[in-house]
LOLUM-703895 format. One line per 3 residues: their letters; for each residue x, y, z of N, C-alpha, C, O. Coordinates in nm, 2 decimals. Layout:
// LOLUM-703895
a> X:Y:Z:X:Y:Z:X:Y:Z:X:Y:Z ~ ...
This chain:
// LOLUM-703895
mkt> -17.74:16.32:-4.83:-17.62:16.39:-4.85:-17.65:16.51:-4.94:-17.72:16.50:-5.04 ~ -17.60:16.63:-4.90:-17.63:16.75:-4.98:-17.55:16.75:-5.11:-17.45:16.68:-5.13 ~ -17.60:16.83:-5.20:-17.54:16.84:-5.33:-17.40:16.89:-5.32:-17.31:16.84:-5.40
sqr> -17.37:16.99:-5.24:-17.24:17.04:-5.23:-17.14:16.93:-5.17:-17.02:16.93:-5.22 ~ -17.19:16.85:-5.08:-17.11:16.74:-5.04:-17.08:16.63:-5.15:-16.97:16.58:-5.16 ~ -17.18:16.61:-5.22:-17.16:16.51:-5.34:-17.06:16.57:-5.43:-16.97:16.49:-5.48
lar> -17.07:16.70:-5.46:-16.98:16.76:-5.56:-16.83:16.76:-5.50:-16.74:16.73:-5.57 ~ -16.83:16.78:-5.37:-16.69:16.78:-5.30:-16.63:16.64:-5.31:-16.51:16.63:-5.32 ~ -16.71:16.54:-5.31:-16.66:16.40:-5.31:-16.63:16.36:-5.46:-16.55:16.28:-5.49
lep> -16.70:16.42:-5.55:-16.69:16.38:-5.69:-16.57:16.45:-5.76:-16.51:16.39:-5.84 ~ -16.54:16.57:-5.72:-16.42:16.64:-5.78:-16.29:16.56:-5.77:-16.22:16.55:-5.87 ~ -16.25:16.51:-5.65:-16.13:16.43:-5.65:-16.13:16.31:-5.74:-16.03:16.27:-5.80
rik> -16.24:16.25:-5.75:-16.25:16.13:-5.83:-16.23:16.16:-5.98:-16.17:16.10:-6.06 ~ -16.30:16.27:-6.02:-16.28:16.32:-6.16:-16.14:16.35:-6.19:-16.09:16.32:-6.30 ~ -16.07:16.42:-6.10:-15.93:16.46:-6.12:-15.84:16.33:-6.13:-15.76:16.32:-6.22
lvk> -15.87:16.23:-6.05:-15.80:16.11:-6.05:-15.82:16.03:-6.18:-15.73:15.98:-6.25 ~ -15.94:16.03:-6.23:-15.98:15.96:-6.35:-15.91:16.03:-6.47:-15.86:15.97:-6.56 ~ -15.91:16.16:-6.47:-15.85:16.24:-6.58:-15.70:16.21:-6.58:-15.64:16.19:-6.69
rhl> -15.64:16.21:-6.46:-15.49:16.18:-6.46:-15.46:16.04:-6.51:-15.37:16.02:-6.58 ~ -15.55:15.94:-6.47:-15.53:15.80:-6.51:-15.54:15.79:-6.66:-15.46:15.72:-6.73 ~ -15.64:15.86:-6.72:-15.66:15.86:-6.86:-15.54:15.92:-6.94:-15.49:15.87:-7.04
rew> -15.48:16.03:-6.88:-15.36:16.09:-6.94:-15.25:15.99:-6.94:-15.17:15.98:-7.03 ~ -15.23:15.93:-6.82:-15.12:15.83:-6.81:-15.13:15.71:-6.90:-15.04:15.67:-6.96 ~ -15.26:15.66:-6.92:-15.28:15.55:-7.01:-15.25:15.60:-7.15:-15.18:15.53:-7.23
ndl> -15.29:15.72:-7.19:-15.27:15.77:-7.32:-15.12:15.78:-7.35:-15.07:15.74:-7.45 ~ -15.05:15.84:-7.25:-14.90:15.85:-7.27:-14.83:15.72:-7.28:-14.75:15.70:-7.37 ~ -14.87:15.62:-7.20:-14.81:15.49:-7.20:-14.84:15.42:-7.34:-14.74:15.37:-7.40
llh> -14.96:15.43:-7.38:-14.99:15.36:-7.51:-14.92:15.43:-7.63:-14.88:15.36:-7.72 ~ -14.91:15.56:-7.63:-14.84:15.63:-7.73:-14.69:15.59:-7.73:-14.64:15.57:-7.84 ~ -14.64:15.59:-7.61:-14.50:15.55:-7.60:-14.47:15.41:-7.65:-14.38:15.38:-7.72
qke> -14.56:15.32:-7.61:-14.55:15.18:-7.65:-14.56:15.16:-7.80:-14.49:15.08:-7.87 ~ -14.65:15.24:-7.86:-14.67:15.23:-8.01:-14.55:15.28:-8.08:-14.50:15.22:-8.18 ~ -14.49:15.39:-8.03:-14.36:15.44:-8.08:-14.25:15.34:-8.07:-14.17:15.32:-8.17
vrr> -14.24:15.27:-7.96:-14.13:15.17:-7.94:-14.15:15.06:-8.04:-14.05:15.01:-8.10 ~ -14.27:15.01:-8.06:-14.30:14.91:-8.16:-14.26:14.95:-8.30:-14.20:14.88:-8.38 ~ -14.30:15.08:-8.33:-14.27:15.13:-8.47:-14.12:15.14:-8.49:-14.07:15.10:-8.60
ltq> -14.04:15.19:-8.39:-13.90:15.20:-8.40:-13.83:15.07:-8.41:-13.73:15.05:-8.49 ~ -13.88:14.97:-8.34:-13.83:14.83:-8.35:-13.85:14.78:-8.49:-13.76:14.72:-8.55 ~ -13.97:14.80:-8.55:-13.99:14.75:-8.68:-13.91:14.82:-8.78:-13.85:14.76:-8.88
eaa> -13.89:14.95:-8.77:-13.80:15.03:-8.86:-13.66:14.98:-8.86:-13.59:14.97:-8.96 ~ -13.61:14.95:-8.74:-13.47:14.90:-8.72:-13.46:14.77:-8.80:-13.36:14.74:-8.87 ~ -13.56:14.68:-8.79:-13.55:14.55:-8.86:-13.56:14.57:-9.01:-13.48:14.51:-9.08
nrq> -13.64:14.67:-9.05:-13.65:14.69:-9.20:-13.52:14.74:-9.25:-13.48:14.71:-9.36 ~ -13.45:14.83:-9.18:-13.31:14.88:-9.22:-13.21:14.76:-9.23:-13.14:14.76:-9.33 ~ -13.22:14.67:-9.14:-13.13:14.56:-9.14:-13.16:14.47:-9.26:-13.06:14.43:-9.33
fah> -13.28:14.45:-9.29:-13.32:14.37:-9.41:-13.28:14.43:-9.54:-13.24:14.36:-9.63 ~ -13.28:14.56:-9.55:-13.25:14.64:-9.67:-13.10:14.62:-9.70:-13.06:14.60:-9.81 ~ -13.01:14.62:-9.59:-12.87:14.60:-9.61:-12.84:14.46:-9.66:-12.74:14.44:-9.73
iql> -12.91:14.36:-9.61:-12.88:14.22:-9.65:-12.91:14.19:-9.79:-12.85:14.10:-9.85 ~ -13.00:14.26:-9.85:-13.04:14.24:-9.99:-12.92:14.26:-10.09:-12.92:14.21:-10.20 ~ -12.82:14.33:-10.04:-12.70:14.35:-10.12:-12.60:14.23:-10.12:-12.51:14.23:-10.20
ldh> -12.62:14.14:-10.03:-12.53:14.02:-10.02:-12.56:13.92:-10.12:-12.66:13.93:-10.19 ~ -12.47:13.82:-10.13:-12.49:13.71:-10.22:-12.62:13.64:-10.19:-12.66:13.64:-10.07 ~ -12.69:13.58:-10.29:-12.82:13.52:-10.27:-12.83:13.42:-10.16:-12.92:13.43:-10.08
mda> -12.74:13.33:-10.15:-12.75:13.22:-10.05:-12.72:13.28:-9.91:-12.78:13.24:-9.81 ~ -12.61:13.36:-9.91:-12.58:13.42:-9.78:-12.70:13.51:-9.73:-12.73:13.51:-9.61 ~ -12.76:13.58:-9.82:-12.87:13.66:-9.78:-12.98:13.58:-9.72:-13.05:13.63:-9.63
rmt> -13.01:13.47:-9.78:-13.12:13.39:-9.73:-13.10:13.35:-9.58:-13.19:13.36:-9.50 ~ -12.98:13.30:-9.56:-12.94:13.26:-9.42:-12.94:13.38:-9.32:-13.00:13.37:-9.21 ~ -12.89:13.49:-9.37:-12.88:13.60:-9.28:-13.02:13.66:-9.26:-13.05:13.70:-9.14
ile> -13.11:13.66:-9.36:-13.24:13.71:-9.34:-13.32:13.62:-9.24:-13.39:13.67:-9.15 ~ -13.30:13.49:-9.25:-13.36:13.40:-9.16:-13.32:13.42:-9.02:-13.40:13.42:-8.92 ~ -13.19:13.44:-9.00:-13.13:13.47:-8.87:-13.19:13.60:-8.81:-13.23:13.61:-8.70
lkt> -13.19:13.70:-8.90:-13.24:13.83:-8.85:-13.39:13.83:-8.82:-13.43:13.89:-8.72 ~ -13.46:13.75:-8.90:-13.61:13.74:-8.87:-13.63:13.67:-8.74:-13.72:13.71:-8.66 ~ -13.55:13.57:-8.71:-13.56:13.50:-8.58:-13.53:13.59:-8.47:-13.60:13.60:-8.37
rqa> -13.42:13.67:-8.48:-13.38:13.76:-8.37:-13.48:13.87:-8.36:-13.51:13.91:-8.25 ~ -13.53:13.92:-8.47:-13.63:14.02:-8.47:-13.76:13.98:-8.40:-13.82:14.05:-8.32 ~ -13.80:13.85:-8.42:-13.92:13.80:-8.36:-13.90:13.79:-8.21:-13.99:13.82:-8.13
vrf> -13.78:13.74:-8.17:-13.75:13.73:-8.03:-13.75:13.87:-7.96:-13.81:13.89:-7.86 ~ -13.69:13.97:-8.03:-13.68:14.10:-7.98:-13.82:14.17:-7.96:-13.85:14.23:-7.86 ~ -13.90:14.15:-8.07:-14.03:14.20:-8.07:-14.12:14.14:-7.96:-14.20:14.21:-7.89
aqv> -14.10:14.01:-7.94:-14.18:13.94:-7.83:-14.13:13.99:-7.69:-14.22:14.01:-7.60 ~ -14.01:14.02:-7.68:-13.96:14.08:-7.55:-14.02:14.22:-7.53:-14.06:14.25:-7.42 ~ -14.02:14.30:-7.63:-14.08:14.43:-7.62:-14.23:14.42:-7.58:-14.27:14.49:-7.49
ver> -14.30:14.34:-7.65:-14.44:14.32:-7.62:-14.46:14.27:-7.48:-14.55:14.32:-7.41 ~ -14.38:14.18:-7.43:-14.39:14.13:-7.30:-14.36:14.24:-7.19:-14.44:14.25:-7.09 ~ -14.26:14.32:-7.22:-14.23:14.43:-7.13:-14.35:14.53:-7.12:-14.39:14.58:-7.02
qiq> -14.41:14.55:-7.24:-14.52:14.65:-7.25:-14.64:14.59:-7.17:-14.72:14.67:-7.11 ~ -14.67:14.46:-7.18:-14.78:14.40:-7.11:-14.75:14.42:-6.96:-14.85:14.45:-6.89 ~ -14.63:14.40:-6.92:-14.60:14.41:-6.77:-14.62:14.56:-6.73:-14.67:14.59:-6.62
erk> -14.58:14.65:-6.81:-14.60:14.80:-6.78:-14.75:14.83:-6.77:-14.79:14.90:-6.67 ~ -14.83:14.77:-6.86:-14.97:14.80:-6.85:-15.03:14.74:-6.72:-15.12:14.80:-6.66 ~ -14.99:14.62:-6.69:-15.04:14.55:-6.56:-15.00:14.63:-6.44:-15.08:14.65:-6.35
qmk> -14.87:14.68:-6.44:-14.83:14.76:-6.32:-14.91:14.89:-6.31:-14.95:14.93:-6.20 ~ -14.94:14.95:-6.42:-15.01:15.07:-6.42:-15.15:15.05:-6.37:-15.21:15.12:-6.29 ~ -15.21:14.94:-6.42:-15.35:14.90:-6.37:-15.36:14.88:-6.22:-15.45:14.93:-6.16
vrh> -15.26:14.81:-6.17:-15.25:14.78:-6.03:-15.24:14.91:-5.95:-15.30:14.93:-5.85 ~ -15.15:15.00:-6.00:-15.12:15.12:-5.93:-15.25:15.21:-5.93:-15.28:15.27:-5.83 ~ -15.32:15.21:-6.04:-15.44:15.29:-6.05:-15.55:15.24:-5.96:-15.62:15.31:-5.89
qqe> -15.56:15.11:-5.95:-15.66:15.05:-5.86:-15.62:15.08:-5.71:-15.71:15.11:-5.63 ~ -15.49:15.08:-5.68:-15.45:15.12:-5.54:-15.49:15.27:-5.51:-15.54:15.30:-5.40 ~ -15.46:15.35:-5.61:-15.49:15.49:-5.59:-15.64:15.52:-5.57:-15.68:15.60:-5.49
eae> -15.72:15.44:-5.65:-15.87:15.46:-5.64:-15.91:15.41:-5.50:-16.00:15.47:-5.44 ~ -15.86:15.30:-5.45:-15.90:15.25:-5.32:-15.85:15.35:-5.21:-15.93:15.37:-5.12 ~ -15.73:15.41:-5.23:-15.69:15.50:-5.13:-15.78:15.63:-5.13:-15.82:15.68:-5.02
len> -15.82:15.67:-5.25:-15.90:15.79:-5.26:-16.04:15.76:-5.19:-16.10:15.84:-5.12 ~ -16.09:15.64:-5.22:-16.22:15.60:-5.17:-16.21:15.60:-5.01:-16.31:15.64:-4.95 ~ -16.10:15.55:-4.96:-16.08:15.54:-4.81:-16.08:15.69:-4.75:-16.15:15.71:-4.65
vln> -16.01:15.78:-4.82:-16.01:15.91:-4.78:-16.15:15.98:-4.78:-16.19:16.05:-4.69 ~ -16.22:15.95:-4.89:-16.35:16.01:-4.91:-16.45:15.96:-4.80:-16.54:16.03:-4.76 ~ -16.43:15.83:-4.77:-16.52:15.77:-4.67:-16.50:15.82:-4.53:-16.59:15.82:-4.45
tm> -16.38:15.87:-4.50:-16.35:15.92:-4.37:-16.39:16.07:-4.36:-16.39:16.12:-4.25 ~ -16.43:16.13:-4.47:-16.48:16.27:-4.46:-16.62:16.28:-4.39:-16.67:16.39:-4.38
């Protein structure tokens, strides 16, 4: 295979990999921000509870921590699913590109 043909086949792969890397970066930054905002919301709720009566505050904090743990677990699970879906989509795109390049 000539060098020009190799380069012609390599260029689409490089573009695809660059796009995939940008998508992964965007997804991970977004997921990090979601986790940060979730934690900040929980911290604000805990700050308000400290103003309550001591016994009421303990029960309320326990309830909030339980709800926060469930909410955070749901966020993490959704993010895991998003990453799996992106990985599958990227694998499909790579396979499609490989098929197109093989028919050239």
